[in-house]
Structure formats: C-alpha cells, structure tokens
BAFI-3210 file (N, C-alpha, C; in Angstrom, 3 decimals, decimal comma, padded with zeros to 6 digits):
// residues 284
n [1|2|3|4|5|6|7|8|9|10|11|12|13|14|15|16|17|18|19|20|21|22|23|24|25|26|27|28|29|30|31|32|33|34|35|36|37|38|39|40|41|42|43|44|45|46|47|48|49|50|51|52|53|54|55|56|57|58|59|60|61|62|63|64|65|66|67|68|69|70|71|72|73|74|75|76|77|78|79|80|81|82|83|84|85|86|87|88|89|90|91|92|93|94|95|96|97|98|99|100|101|102|103|104|105|106|107|108|109|110|111|112|113|114|115|116|117|118|119|120|121|122|123|124|125|126|127|128|129|130|131|132|133|134|135|136|137|138|139|140|141|142|143|144|145|146|147|148|149|150|151|152|153|154|155|156|157|158|159|160|161|162|163|164|165|166|167|168|169|170|171|172|173|174|175|176|177|178|179|180|181|182|183|184|185|186|187|188|189|190|191|192|193|194|195|196|197|198|199|200|201|202|203|204|205|206|207|208|209|210|211|212|213|214|215|216|217|218|219|220|221|222|223|224|225|226|227|228|229|230|231|232|233|234|235|236|237|238|239|240|241|242|243|244|245|246|247|248|249|250|251|252|253|254|255|256|257|258|259|260|261|262|263|264|265|266|267|268|269|270|271|272|273|274|275|276|277|278|279|280|281|282|283|284]
n.u [000,780|000,455|002,370|000,914|001,711|002,151|003,098|005,223|007,668|007,605|006,856|003,864|001,966|-001,229|-003,588|-005,872|-006,624|-007,293|-009,671|-012,825|-012,981|-010,426|-008,693|-009,479|-008,370|-005,584|-005,230|-005,546|-003,091|-001,267|-001,710|-000,935|001,948|003,061|004,827|003,285|001,996|-000,003|-001,979|-003,679|-005,781|-006,545|-006,460|-008,207|-008,199|-005,770|-005,325|-006,855|-005,684|-002,938|-003,439|-004,372|-001,940|-000,405|-001,848|-001,575|001,295|001,382|-000,276|000,413|003,053|004,536|005,756|004,554|003,424|001,831|000,692|000,166|-001,200|-002,673|-003,976|-005,267|-004,023|-001,335|001,184|001,403|001,395|004,345|005,163|004,081|005,378|008,060|007,940|007,607|009,940|011,786|011,125|011,327|013,798|016,545|019,270|021,345|020,693|018,834|015,593|012,328|009,233|006,895|004,122|001,445|-001,500|-004,108|-006,352|-007,817|-010,499|-013,174|-016,823|-018,981|-021,598|-023,751|-026,609|-026,738|-027,767|-027,149|-024,576|-021,607|-018,886|-016,502|-016,581|-016,523|-014,091|-012,539|-013,190|-011,953|-009,212|-008,698|-009,295|-008,414|-005,918|-004,297|-003,681|-002,146|000,087|001,020|001,917|003,867|005,610|006,285|007,637|010,647|011,174|010,113|010,130|012,517|011,995|009,582|008,009|006,600|003,463|000,635|-002,619|-005,424|-008,195|-011,314|-014,744|-018,030|-019,914|-018,775|-019,784|-022,469|-023,928|-025,304|-027,552|-026,617|-023,761|-021,922|-019,554|-018,030|-018,187|-017,160|-014,578|-013,617|-013,836|-011,772|-009,519|-009,390|-008,697|-006,320|-004,888|-004,657|-002,785|-000,555|000,234|001,244|003,340|004,811|005,687|008,078|008,312|006,249|003,053|-000,159|-003,395|-006,905|-009,414|-012,885|-015,274|-018,660|-021,468|-020,647|-020,440|-020,151|-021,731|-022,775|-025,199|-027,038|-027,449|-027,988|-029,718|-033,361|-033,533|-031,032|-030,829|-033,143|-032,596|-030,409|-031,574|-033,043|-030,596|-029,404|-031,135|-030,612|-027,939|-025,816|-024,588|-025,575|-027,820|-029,038|-028,469|-030,243|-029,051|-026,602|-025,826|-026,053|-028,913|-029,312|-028,026|-029,712|-032,159|-031,398|-030,728|-033,403|-034,318|-032,931|-032,734|-030,786|-027,747|-024,800|-021,437|-019,404|-016,656|-014,028|-014,428|-014,281|-011,644|-009,901|-010,020|-008,561|-006,163|-005,512|-004,865|-002,324|-000,773|002,231|001,779|000,035|001,257|001,048|-000,797|-002,014|-003,201|-005,832|-009,262|-010,860|-013,740|-015,427|-017,976|-019,821|-020,890|-022,086|-021,172|-021,777|-024,489|-026,772]
n.v [-001,265|002,294|004,928|007,546|010,134|009,940|011,515|012,751|015,275|015,423|017,573|019,302|020,666|022,367|023,546|026,297|026,505|028,093|028,205|026,281|023,073|022,807|023,971|021,994|019,845|020,639|020,673|018,272|017,072|018,461|017,867|015,161|015,457|016,432|019,288|022,181|023,934|026,495|027,475|030,654|032,774|035,705|039,014|039,372|036,848|036,715|037,293|035,178|032,915|033,205|032,977|030,510|029,132|029,618|028,483|025,962|025,472|026,004|023,986|021,556|021,307|021,772|023,034|025,903|027,598|030,234|031,265|033,484|033,208|033,480|031,105|031,026|032,567|032,277|032,654|032,160|029,362|028,705|030,784|030,105|027,571|028,509|030,376|028,291|026,780|028,878|029,131|026,362|025,101|023,213|023,401|022,162|022,726|021,390|020,647|019,527|018,382|016,520|015,997|016,786|018,475|019,132|021,225|023,740|025,325|026,402|026,790|028,081|027,654|027,169|026,819|025,251|026,895|029,421|029,742|031,446|032,517|033,727|033,096|030,476|029,936|030,882|029,072|026,938|027,597|027,748|025,169|023,260|024,168|025,314|023,031|021,579|023,107|023,501|021,222|020,783|022,916|021,771|019,449|019,281|019,025|016,783|013,622|010,988|008,298|007,102|007,759|010,263|012,124|012,765|014,318|015,127|016,815|015,863|015,395|014,038|015,086|014,366|012,335|011,985|013,799|016,387|019,136|022,246|022,038|021,977|023,739|023,057|020,250|019,263|020,331|019,220|016,528|016,576|016,835|014,398|012,865|013,935|012,983|010,214|010,352|011,763|009,909|007,989|009,256|010,281|008,033|007,082|008,894|009,722|008,666|009,396|010,181|010,824|012,089|011,863|013,705|013,539|015,554|017,960|019,198|022,200|024,337|025,005|024,146|025,757|027,956|026,872|026,783|025,571|023,864|022,191|021,313|019,647|017,635|016,516|015,035|012,632|011,077|011,612|010,218|007,452|007,009|005,010|005,842|008,270|008,551|010,461|010,420|010,535|011,747|011,420|012,985|016,425|018,671|020,612|019,281|017,162|018,429|019,544|017,125|016,132|017,764|017,402|014,942|013,499|013,402|015,601|014,968|015,085|017,332|016,454|013,868|013,410|014,425|012,805|010,521|011,618|011,741|009,031|008,236|009,281|008,036|006,061|003,324|003,268|003,071|001,641|002,123|003,993|006,286|006,235|006,811|007,756|007,412|009,467|009,562|008,659|006,323|007,130|006,862|004,609|004,817|005,490]
n.w [-000,031|-000,941|000,812|002,652|002,097|-000,615|-002,800|-001,993|-002,113|-004,972|-007,915|-008,727|-011,166|-011,577|-013,565|-013,772|-010,808|-008,706|-007,624|-006,825|-008,715|-009,545|-007,437|-005,353|-006,497|-006,408|-003,721|-002,894|-004,012|-002,572|000,152|000,206|000,132|-002,289|-003,759|-004,982|-008,039|-008,444|-010,726|-012,072|-013,924|-013,785|-012,545|-010,567|-009,047|-007,930|-005,090|-003,827|-004,669|-003,956|-001,245|-001,153|-001,533|000,505|002,677|002,024|002,381|004,944|006,209|005,234|005,028|002,492|-000,470|-002,255|-005,011|-006,351|-009,516|-012,047|-015,067|-018,077|-019,843|-022,103|-023,832|-026,255|-025,425|-022,577|-021,513|-021,894|-020,232|-017,860|-017,123|-017,124|-014,842|-012,821|-013,166|-012,288|-009,600|-008,291|-009,212|-008,192|-005,638|-007,138|-009,629|-010,890|-012,269|-012,458|-013,761|-012,258|-012,300|-014,088|-014,295|-016,493|-016,226|-016,351|-018,008|-020,169|-020,658|-022,207|-023,106|-025,595|-027,873|-031,087|-033,056|-032,263|-032,122|-031,668|-033,059|-032,217|-029,424|-029,558|-030,823|-028,463|-026,663|-027,820|-027,880|-024,936|-023,953|-025,795|-027,226|-025,141|-023,326|-025,280|-025,692|-023,110|-022,431|-024,392|-023,557|-021,335|-021,897|-021,795|-019,143|-018,124|-016,278|-017,184|-016,903|-017,050|-014,877|-014,920|-014,853|-016,280|-016,470|-018,231|-018,036|-018,888|-019,903|-019,187|-021,028|-023,666|-024,434|-023,727|-025,126|-024,362|-024,339|-025,862|-025,908|-028,039|-028,315|-025,795|-025,432|-027,722|-027,851|-025,509|-026,516|-028,288|-026,562|-025,540|-027,659|-028,100|-025,904|-026,140|-028,313|-027,004|-024,916|-026,456|-027,782|-025,562|-024,064|-022,704|-020,954|-019,348|-018,029|-019,643|-019,330|-019,403|-017,473|-017,073|-015,611|-014,625|-013,808|-011,437|-008,102|-008,299|-008,184|-010,776|-011,297|-010,369|-012,127|-014,441|-017,645|-018,111|-020,258|-020,605|-018,000|-017,743|-019,684|-018,501|-016,298|-016,672|-016,990|-014,551|-013,004|-013,591|-013,073|-011,227|-008,421|-007,988|-006,543|-003,742|-000,279|002,617|005,894|005,313|003,119|002,571|003,266|001,505|-000,796|-000,937|-001,757|-003,995|-005,452|-005,782|-007,391|-009,877|-010,364|-009,303|-007,118|-007,913|-008,250|-005,633|-005,232|-004,010|-004,551|-007,226|-007,467|-006,212|-007,875|-010,155|-008,583|-008,137|-010,964|-010,959|-009,117|-008,180|-008,550|-010,617|-013,065|-015,230|-016,763|-019,301|-021,820|-021,463|-021,087|-018,032|-016,246|-014,066|-012,831|-011,091|-012,266|-014,456|-016,921|-018,325|-018,699|-021,057]
ca.u [000,089|001,154|002,207|-000,434|002,301|002,889|003,618|006,383|008,865|007,279|006,123|002,563|001,315|-002,427|-003,945|-007,301|-006,335|-007,411|-010,949|-013,596|-012,339|-008,963|-008,424|-009,570|-007,315|-004,214|-005,196|-005,339|-001,848|-000,503|-001,976|-000,225|003,190|003,594|004,988|002,129|001,933|-001,346|-002,213|-004,840|-006,000|-006,805|-005,953|-009,325|-008,011|-004,559|-005,399|-007,360|-004,629|-001,687|-003,904|-004,076|-000,649|000,186|-002,522|-001,112|002,359|001,276|-001,073|000,889|004,529|004,969|006,225|003,423|003,517|000,609|001,105|-000,913|-000,873|-004,032|-003,581|-005,982|-003,199|-000,459|002,627|001,302|001,944|005,686|005,436|003,893|006,487|009,254|007,771|007,855|011,248|012,591|010,951|011,526|014,928|017,195|020,478|022,113|020,131|017,708|014,060|011,518|007,964|006,433|002,576|000,843|-003,010|-004,645|-007,829|-008,454|-011,618|-014,407|-017,842|-019,485|-022,855|-024,670|-027,172|-025,978|-028,391|-026,833|-023,133|-020,795|-017,438|-015,410|-016,746|-016,245|-012,529|-011,952|-013,229|-010,883|-008,122|-008,319|-009,724|-007,604|-004,671|-003,745|-003,046|-001,006|001,261|001,621|002,707|005,112|006,715|006,814|008,414|012,212|011,380|009,578|011,146|012,870|011,871|008,194|007,325|005,671|001,921|-000,307|-003,721|-006,399|-009,622|-012,448|-016,143|-018,893|-020,565|-018,353|-020,591|-023,848|-024,898|-026,116|-027,807|-026,000|-022,517|-021,122|-017,972|-017,504|-018,061|-016,389|-013,180|-013,240|-013,509|-010,445|-008,644|-009,318|-007,967|-004,761|-004,356|-004,137|-001,470|000,574|000,457|002,323|004,627|005,585|005,611|009,217|008,563|005,048|001,588|-001,022|-004,697|-008,105|-010,524|-014,197|-016,234|-019,990|-021,985|-019,881|-020,961|-019,474|-022,644|-023,209|-026,700|-028,085|-027,505|-028,325|-031,009|-034,052|-033,344|-029,881|-031,344|-034,084|-031,821|-029,563|-032,484|-033,155|-029,180|-028,943|-031,922|-030,263|-026,557|-025,957|-024,143|-026,111|-028,875|-028,734|-028,688|-030,500|-028,280|-025,243|-025,840|-026,840|-030,354|-029,100|-027,904|-030,997|-033,073|-030,782|-031,132|-034,769|-034,628|-032,321|-032,648|-029,634|-026,800|-023,567|-020,313|-018,445|-015,259|-013,253|-014,435|-013,487|-010,197|-009,426|-009,911|-007,247|-005,034|-005,263|-004,194|-000,952|000,032|003,189|001,114|-000,673|002,183|000,819|-002,127|-001,901|-003,858|-007,208|-010,405|-011,456|-014,908|-015,504|-019,425|-020,921|-021,403|-022,909|-020,458|-022,391|-025,869|-027,195]
ca.v [-000,154|003,468|005,830|008,606|011,085|009,163|012,326|013,573|015,909|015,646|018,642|018,981|021,887|022,288|024,744|026,729|025,959|029,135|027,901|025,162|021,961|022,824|024,020|020,733|018,878|021,033|020,406|016,647|016,773|019,018|017,115|014,092|015,755|017,208|020,682|022,520|025,215|026,947|028,578|031,230|033,531|037,087|039,606|038,997|035,645|036,669|037,094|033,897|031,858|033,248|032,552|029,049|028,689|029,927|027,573|024,542|025,557|025,856|022,732|020,205|021,394|021,570|024,435|026,021|028,680|030,798|031,926|034,103|032,994|033,496|030,045|031,406|033,303|031,453|032,712|031,880|028,057|028,773|031,614|029,205|026,681|029,410|030,524|027,237|026,482|029,794|028,773|025,142|024,530|023,083|023,909|021,367|023,101|020,537|021,043|018,374|018,418|014,986|015,802|017,978|018,386|020,260|021,459|025,033|025,157|027,337|026,069|028,717|026,823|027,919|026,116|025,396|027,981|030,641|029,668|032,680|032,276|034,338|032,239|029,035|030,169|030,934|027,619|025,994|028,035|027,449|023,757|022,443|024,624|025,420|021,802|021,065|024,182|023,512|019,728|021,195|023,641|020,840|018,273|019,055|018,787|015,500|012,566|010,141|006,889|006,838|008,065|011,436|011,796|013,836|013,968|016,011|016,758|015,815|015,656|013,036|015,387|014,080|011,040|012,205|014,466|017,140|020,253|023,519|021,709|021,952|024,095|022,327|018,613|019,149|020,487|017,996|015,304|016,833|016,549|012,978|012,234|014,186|012,136|008,994|010,708|011,868|008,541|007,121|010,069|010,371|006,725|007,028|010,037|009,772|008,253|010,379|009,783|011,548|012,017|012,421|013,935|013,767|016,644|018,106|020,122|023,361|025,570|025,112|023,800|026,988|028,881|026,123|026,778|024,656|022,738|021,220|020,505|018,535|016,781|015,545|014,570|010,998|010,453|011,425|009,101|006,194|006,806|004,162|006,378|009,680|008,774|011,128|009,674|011,233|011,456|011,471|014,175|017,743|019,008|021,323|018,416|016,266|019,216|019,364|015,741|015,998|018,766|017,152|013,473|012,798|014,582|015,636|014,283|015,930|017,629|015,757|012,483|013,430|014,754|011,274|009,765|012,140|011,400|007,642|008,144|009,786|007,153|005,206|001,986|003,370|003,227|000,501|002,595|005,283|006,546|005,822|007,825|007,318|007,965|009,865|010,191|007,773|005,301|007,693|006,692|003,668|005,292|005,948]
ca.w [-000,045|-001,034|001,974|002,721|001,422|-001,719|-003,833|-001,342|-003,089|-006,258|-008,182|-009,512|-011,888|-011,833|-014,090|-013,246|-009,545|-007,660|-007,064|-007,245|-008,681|-009,660|-006,247|-004,495|-006,944|-005,699|-002,150|-002,830|-004,146|-001,274|001,181|000,053|000,006|-003,427|-004,124|-006,091|-008,793|-008,555|-011,893|-012,302|-015,165|-013,732|-011,275|-009,574|-008,505|-007,274|-003,605|-003,435|-005,147|-003,108|000,109|-001,033|-001,534|001,900|003,572|001,783|003,046|006,482|006,649|004,599|004,921|001,135|-001,095|-003,086|-005,734|-007,291|-010,881|-012,902|-016,539|-018,669|-020,748|-023,467|-024,665|-026,600|-024,699|-021,197|-021,148|-021,533|-019,039|-016,506|-016,772|-016,711|-013,502|-011,924|-013,025|-011,479|-008,064|-007,895|-009,223|-006,723|-005,695|-008,115|-011,065|-011,411|-012,344|-013,047|-013,572|-012,230|-012,421|-014,849|-014,430|-017,511|-015,731|-016,964|-019,197|-020,162|-020,953|-023,291|-023,506|-026,540|-029,105|-032,435|-033,809|-031,720|-032,017|-031,563|-033,640|-031,281|-028,107|-030,236|-031,046|-027,239|-025,944|-028,301|-027,377|-023,550|-023,663|-026,543|-027,561|-024,009|-022,867|-026,085|-025,564|-021,893|-022,477|-025,090|-022,829|-020,093|-022,174|-021,299|-017,634|-017,707|-015,949|-018,283|-016,406|-017,270|-013,696|-014,976|-014,657|-017,157|-016,436|-018,825|-017,358|-020,168|-019,310|-019,568|-022,140|-024,867|-024,925|-023,428|-026,053|-023,760|-025,004|-025,979|-025,606|-029,215|-028,120|-024,749|-025,525|-028,819|-027,526|-024,674|-027,234|-028,873|-025,590|-025,376|-028,886|-027,853|-024,675|-026,728|-028,942|-026,131|-024,363|-027,393|-027,927|-024,226|-023,399|-021,967|-019,963|-018,454|-018,474|-019,938|-019,205|-019,145|-016,480|-017,514|-014,721|-014,697|-013,091|-010,160|-007,279|-008,697|-008,316|-012,016|-011,610|-010,072|-013,155|-015,713|-018,179|-018,134|-021,104|-020,142|-016,761|-017,946|-020,363|-017,600|-015,390|-016,820|-016,864|-013,277|-012,306|-013,893|-012,642|-009,758|-007,358|-007,896|-005,430|-002,540|001,019|003,883|006,859|004,743|002,252|003,341|003,141|000,224|-001,940|-001,199|-002,405|-005,447|-006,074|-006,064|-008,590|-011,114|-010,467|-008,550|-006,549|-008,642|-007,697|-004,647|-005,899|-003,502|-005,074|-008,546|-007,420|-005,892|-009,154|-010,713|-007,910|-008,614|-012,135|-010,807|-008,083|-008,732|-008,989|-011,999|-014,064|-016,325|-017,291|-020,216|-022,964|-021,068|-020,492|-016,903|-015,741|-012,587|-012,786|-010,280|-013,004|-015,510|-017,984|-019,129|-018,928|-022,369]
c.u [000,778|001,286|001,239|000,369|002,973|003,562|004,845|007,356|008,632|006,619|005,072|002,093|-000,144|-003,154|-005,520|-007,646|-006,773|-008,772|-011,682|-012,882|-010,859|-008,381|-008,503|-008,459|-005,918|-004,076|-004,957|-004,009|-001,169|-000,713|-001,325|001,271|003,842|003,752|003,953|002,335|000,606|-001,614|-003,494|-004,712|-006,049|-006,539|-006,922|-009,060|-006,605|-004,600|-005,881|-006,194|-003,416|-002,130|-003,916|-002,977|-000,227|-000,556|-001,881|000,196|002,357|000,755|-000,266|002,402|005,163|005,376|004,962|003,480|002,261|001,235|000,148|-000,406|-002,283|-003,752|-004,528|-004,909|-001,774|000,890|002,434|001,667|003,346|006,051|005,182|004,952|007,761|009,136|008,132|009,144|012,131|012,430|011,313|012,952|015,794|018,553|021,650|021,518|019,330|016,100|013,367|009,930|007,244|005,081|002,204|-000,753|-003,614|-006,123|-008,573|-009,271|-012,360|-015,364|-018,554|-020,651|-023,649|-025,245|-026,596|-026,514|-027,855|-025,233|-022,316|-019,350|-016,481|-015,279|-016,132|-014,613|-011,745|-012,125|-012,268|-009,525|-007,600|-008,440|-008,719|-005,851|-003,692|-003,011|-001,839|000,310|001,806|002,470|004,039|006,316|007,183|007,675|009,964|012,381|010,659|010,386|011,250|012,861|010,508|007,454|006,572|004,249|001,373|-001,746|-004,667|-007,719|-010,637|-013,744|-017,068|-019,803|-020,073|-019,307|-022,046|-024,764|-025,831|-026,288|-026,843|-024,284|-021,636|-019,825|-017,450|-017,202|-017,064|-014,840|-012,727|-012,955|-012,155|-009,443|-008,389|-008,496|-006,437|-004,283|-003,890|-002,805|-000,463|001,087|001,323|003,642|005,629|005,835|006,900|009,421|007,457|003,893|000,791|-002,439|-005,684|-008,881|-011,773|-015,122|-017,784|-020,500|-021,153|-020,524|-020,060|-020,450|-023,361|-024,797|-027,614|-028,173|-027,970|-029,635|-031,782|-033,921|-032,298|-030,292|-032,013|-033,504|-030,920|-030,398|-032,612|-031,747|-028,915|-029,769|-031,229|-028,670|-026,430|-025,633|-024,642|-027,253|-028,398|-029,109|-028,935|-029,612|-026,887|-024,908|-026,410|-028,082|-030,156|-028,973|-028,952|-032,168|-032,649|-031,170|-032,407|-035,170|-034,321|-032,123|-031,670|-028,686|-025,525|-022,597|-019,806|-017,209|-014,293|-013,252|-013,966|-011,846|-009,307|-009,133|-008,699|-006,131|-004,621|-004,510|-002,592|-000,108|001,063|002,733|000,119|000,120|001,965|-000,385|-001,900|-002,669|-005,612|-008,042|-011,109|-012,681|-014,831|-016,919|-020,402|-021,387|-022,064|-022,534|-021,110|-024,032|-025,969|-028,791]
c.v [001,389|004,338|006,890|009,956|010,639|010,073|013,122|013,934|016,040|017,161|018,631|020,570|021,647|023,757|024,972|026,244|026,784|028,843|026,741|024,010|021,781|023,161|022,760|019,647|019,437|020,796|018,779|016,439|017,240|018,049|015,610|014,339|016,384|018,806|021,308|023,936|025,400|027,983|029,253|032,144|035,014|037,514|039,571|037,886|035,609|036,426|035,673|032,765|032,153|032,738|031,037|028,494|028,730|028,744|026,325|024,562|025,099|024,552|021,604|020,200|021,033|023,063|024,564|027,573|029,095|031,559|032,174|033,925|032,574|032,384|030,190|032,298|032,417|031,411|032,227|030,383|028,108|029,578|030,799|028,290|027,403|029,783|029,612|026,894|027,487|029,631|027,557|024,483|024,406|023,728|023,446|021,888|022,260|020,945|019,962|018,606|016,852|014,964|016,884|017,687|019,455|020,396|022,769|024,863|026,161|026,546|026,860|027,931|027,670|026,828|026,293|026,480|029,375|030,636|030,961|032,102|032,725|033,254|030,879|029,042|030,285|029,810|026,813|026,314|027,638|025,679|022,921|022,927|024,964|024,251|021,489|022,014|024,001|022,187|020,001|021,917|022,621|019,891|018,144|018,813|017,722|014,521|011,703|008,686|006,563|007,138|009,242|010,919|012,922|013,367|015,185|015,656|017,007|016,155|014,612|013,713|015,070|012,844|011,136|012,889|015,507|018,347|021,372|023,187|021,494|022,383|023,203|020,990|018,579|019,416|019,387|016,645|015,362|016,397|015,200|012,416|012,524|013,417|010,790|009,222|010,867|010,808|007,780|007,989|010,135|009,201|006,390|007,981|009,942|009,081|009,399|009,761|010,938|011,219|012,510|012,697|013,939|015,212|016,551|019,222|021,402|024,586|025,829|024,949|025,188|027,973|028,192|026,251|025,607|023,434|021,704|020,475|019,430|017,514|015,991|014,731|012,879|010,378|010,378|010,331|007,594|005,980|006,202|004,881|007,737|009,641|009,249|010,302|010,659|010,865|011,371|012,756|015,441|017,961|019,687|020,436|017,565|017,038|019,289|018,274|015,472|016,740|018,217|015,495|012,655|013,818|014,441|015,150|015,391|016,176|016,766|014,292|012,254|013,732|013,385|010,505|010,445|011,728|009,830|007,467|008,590|008,978|006,228|003,745|002,041|003,533|002,378|001,016|004,044|005,175|006,194|007,064|007,241|008,035|008,216|010,570|009,527|006,847|005,811|007,350|005,520|003,783|005,878|006,211]
c.w [-000,015|000,391|001,537|001,866|000,336|-002,842|-003,211|-002,278|-004,497|-006,604|-009,089|-010,007|-012,202|-012,479|-013,557|-011,730|-008,426|-006,821|-007,642|-007,502|-008,658|-008,287|-005,080|-005,105|-006,460|-004,563|-002,014|-003,128|-002,983|-000,190|001,312|-000,269|-001,219|-003,307|-005,246|-006,757|-009,157|-009,549|-011,676|-013,450|-014,871|-012,499|-010,128|-008,600|-007,690|-005,676|-003,305|-003,694|-004,139|-001,599|000,063|-001,055|-000,173|002,957|003,097|002,515|004,576|007,000|006,300|004,569|003,739|000,714|-002,316|-003,750|-006,573|-008,323|-011,724|-014,347|-017,069|-019,945|-022,083|-024,459|-024,956|-026,003|-023,301|-020,954|-020,948|-020,251|-017,630|-016,029|-016,440|-015,135|-012,453|-011,839|-012,115|-009,867|-007,606|-008,356|-008,094|-006,748|-006,668|-009,595|-011,524|-011,154|-012,878|-012,655|-013,472|-012,471|-012,934|-014,923|-015,339|-017,109|-016,173|-018,046|-019,212|-020,800|-022,310|-023,905|-024,490|-027,491|-030,139|-033,196|-033,490|-031,538|-032,366|-032,082|-032,632|-030,092|-028,604|-030,201|-029,340|-026,474|-026,408|-027,663|-025,805|-023,523|-024,545|-026,720|-026,295|-023,500|-023,794|-025,915|-024,347|-021,926|-023,226|-024,305|-021,508|-020,444|-021,843|-020,237|-017,122|-017,395|-017,329|-017,793|-016,228|-016,040|-013,824|-015,119|-015,332|-017,016|-017,224|-018,426|-018,734|-019,606|-019,928|-020,869|-023,592|-025,467|-024,586|-024,354|-025,411|-024,681|-024,789|-025,632|-026,853|-028,927|-026,904|-024,879|-026,828|-028,661|-026,428|-025,396|-027,933|-027,831|-025,423|-026,223|-028,584|-026,582|-025,232|-027,547|-028,170|-025,345|-025,134|-027,450|-026,645|-023,407|-022,369|-020,953|-018,912|-018,998|-018,648|-020,229|-019,080|-018,260|-016,892|-016,496|-015,126|-014,151|-011,760|-009,311|-007,169|-008,572|-009,662|-012,158|-011,187|-011,183|-014,719|-016,283|-018,109|-018,737|-020,959|-018,993|-016,874|-018,592|-019,612|-016,582|-015,539|-016,698|-015,292|-012,481|-012,265|-013,514|-011,287|-008,532|-007,150|-006,874|-004,234|-001,363|002,215|005,163|006,456|003,941|002,905|002,765|001,458|-001,061|-001,985|-002,007|-004,098|-006,196|-006,464|-007,123|-009,896|-011,578|-009,969|-008,225|-007,707|-007,809|-006,781|-005,256|-005,369|-004,093|-006,550|-008,530|-007,069|-006,879|-010,166|-009,887|-008,024|-009,854|-011,980|-009,787|-008,851|-009,107|-010,003|-013,138|-015,425|-017,087|-018,093|-021,388|-022,838|-020,821|-019,257|-016,526|-014,555|-012,525|-012,171|-011,306|-014,217|-017,027|-018,852|-019,293|-020,257|-022,505]
res [x|x|x|x|x|x|x|x|x|x|x|x|x|x|x|x|x|x|x|x|x|x|x|x|x|x|x|x|x|x|x|x|x|x|x|x|x|x|x|x|x|x|x|x|x|x|x|x|x|x|x|x|x|x|x|x|x|x|x|x|x|x|x|x|x|x|x|x|x|x|x|x|x|x|x|x|x|x|x|x|x|x|x|x|x|x|x|x|x|x|x|x|x|x|x|x|x|x|x|x|x|x|x|x|x|x|x|x|x|x|x|x|x|x|x|x|x|x|x|x|x|x|x|x|x|x|x|x|x|x|x|x|x|x|x|x|x|x|x|x|x|x|x|x|x|x|x|x|x|x|x|x|x|x|x|x|x|x|x|x|x|x|x|x|x|x|x|x|x|x|x|x|x|x|x|x|x|x|x|x|x|x|x|x|x|x|x|x|x|x|x|x|x|x|x|x|x|x|x|x|x|x|x|x|x|x|x|x|x|x|x|x|x|x|x|x|x|x|x|x|x|x|x|x|x|x|x|x|x|x|x|x|x|x|x|x|x|x|x|x|x|x|x|x|x|x|x|x|x|x|x|x|x|x|x|x|x|x|x|x|x|x|x|x|x|x|x|x|x|x|x|x|x|x|x|x|x|x|x|x|x|x|x|x]
***
C-alpha cells in the first residue's frame, strides 16, 4: 500500500487551480506531499490563489506557488513553466515536472443555432490549444523514467450529447484524442490519461437553463451512485437531487480519481479515458 504522502517531494502543476475543482485537486496533491503550482488567469484571483498557496504550505509542509498565466493566450503556457522553473529549481540546478493536470477550461454553452464564432474560438484556445502548448513547454522537464503523470480533465458531455455543448463537448472530445496521441509520444517520459467527470458540485446547476437541466435529469436518475442519501448528504444536496434526478459528484470524489491516475502504482495505465461520474459513463 502506498504511504499517505505518496507524492512527497514531487512537483505538480495544476491549471485553473485558484478555486472550485482545480483548487480541490491542488489540495489533494499538497495534502499527499507534493509541491504544487497553482495556476490562475486573472488579477481578481490573485489574492485567493496566494492565500491558497500559503494555506497549503502551513497545513501540509510543502512548497506552493501561485502563478498568474492566462492560458487562453499562446505565450502563457511557457510563462507558467518558466515561473515554476525559477521557483523550484534546486541547488544543483535540477528542475523536474512530475505531475501535470490540465484542468483550466471554459464552457460557453450555446445552442448550435446561436453559436458565436469568437466564443467558439475562445473555448478551443483554452480547452485544446493551451493543454497542447503546456505539454510542449513541459516536455524538456518531464522525467525520463516513465514516472511522470499527465492528466487531462475531459467531461462526460463528450458521450452524453447534452444540449448546448457544441463548443465544450467538442473541445473536450479533442483533448481525449490528444491524450491518446501523447500517451504514445511520451511513453518513455510519462503516462497520459484523461478523467471525464460527470456533473460536479461546482454551483453550475443554480444557473443552468431549464433545457440542459431537464436533459440531464433522466441520466442522473439512472446513474448508480447519484442517489442522494438522507443522513449522509446535506439537505441542500438532497433538495438539488430531488430537482435534477440525482446528486452531482463532490469535488473531492473526482479529485481522488485524478490522484489515482498519478500514483506510482498506476504506471501501467496510459492513453485511457477514466470515468468519474458515479457510473454515469455507461448510462445512455
């Protein structure tokens, strides 16, 4: 069995990590001994990201760095890697990126009849181009013994056919294809897998239009682990589950799946799409 601080001394870069799911993923790695780079995009997140880094250092005795880099811009992935290198290069001049989590993304939900080209391009730039450029920038610093771990965050929407997801599901499908390509190209350096969450407890449902909410309801009803449990789940979650047919996944649950993909014991797994949807992956 792996020790609890299984990522002790490793460096993990997590994009889109100042809040919500990305922040939970960053804490997952920090709590298990990894030094972490917390990427964020805007000045409005600076205080939050720096506070998160400080909190991780105090709670988990790791090193943490908050780095502003708007990954929708083509120069930002290299800037992110350069900032990490400047901070984490050791006294012997050694710098290695052990874990890379491509999480930053945008949704831009629109029906096909209202598809906006600028928003479509923006979705592609962040969801597809940025991960590719970040892997390229990280390449010189990946391990050379297959111990590296890259996880791309995809989405169950690539197979569910949910309303208004042309841009989001389309770009997430592309990152799944890239995952398989990189698994082959980087085989001597790192495993590369994708994790596809189903609905998560990010607060998205509160602003979701009626059409996609109703489209998800029958899927949630049939998802094996989505049934909310009185006495286990909060009243807020119980009410939400009543409204949409089942509870969304807790962020910690999905972060745990990402972590499993990065364990040393997961070294024989690459090029895979790992569902993290409570069983929703086989609901059609």
